[in-house]
N, C-alpha and C positions, 0 to 999 in steps of 0.2 A: 816572194815566190809562193804561189799557192799550188797545192796539189789537188787535182780533180780526178775522181775515180769514175770509170764508166759503170754501167749496170752490172756487167759480169764480174767486175772486180769487187763491187759492193756485195754481191751475192756470195762470192767466194770467201770474202772476209767474214761475213755473217755466219756462214756455215761452219767455218773454222772455229770461231769463237763459241758458237753453240755446242759444237762437238767437244771442245775442250771443257766447257762448263759441265756437260753431261758426264764426261769421264771423271771429273773431280767430284761431282755429286755422288756417283756410284762408289767412288773410293771412300767418301765420307760415310755413306750408308753402310758399307762393309766393315767399318770400324777403324778407319785411318791407320792401318798397319803400314809400317815402313817397308817391309819386305813382303813379297807375294808368297802366300802359303798354298800348298796343294794338299796338305793333310792337317787335320786338327785333332788334338788329344781330347777325347771325350771320356767322362767318367760314367761307367755303367754299373748297375746293381744286379747281382745274381739273385734271381727270385727263389731259387731252391735253398741256398745257404744264407742269404741276406747280406753277403759281403759285397763290397764295391771294388771295382778294378778299373784301370784305365786302358783305353784302346784307341788306336789311331783310326780315324775315319777320313776317307777321301772326300775332300771338299776344297773348291777353289775360292780363295779370298784374295781379291785384288789389293795389291800393295802400292806404295808410292813409287817404287821402281818401275813397274809396268805403266803406271799412270803417267809418269814423266816421259817414258819412252813413247807411249802412244801420242802424247801431246807434242813431242818433238817431231815425230813423223807427220803429224797433222800440220804443224807449222811449216815444215819444209815443203810438203806437197802443195800447201796453199800458196806459199811464196812462189813456187814454180808456176802454178796456174795464174797467179796474180800478174806475173810478168808476161806470160803468154797471152793473156787477155788484154794487154796494153794496147791502146789505140795506135794505129799505124799512121794516122794523119799527122802532117806537119803543121806547125803554126805558121802564121803569116811572116813572123820574124825569121824563122828558119828558112823559108822559101826565098826571101829577099837577100839573104846573106850568102 
């Protein structure tokens, strides 16, 4: 049994794979954190007294949790589109039986 994909299915599959790869590349570029962070602890220096202190800075860093969630949504939506784009034509064997 061989599986043949039509043009729309191939495009859907390619877009899904490219999107998942892009999300993982962004995750790797952001530092491969396991959990998504919305604030980062930054060390600052007081210019007047020369002391250092730590302060929370608002910054979004994509984590593996969001990366996997985005990938799962992409796979599910692509699977739905994949089956919706299935050819409706019947083969000769299905017509004869």
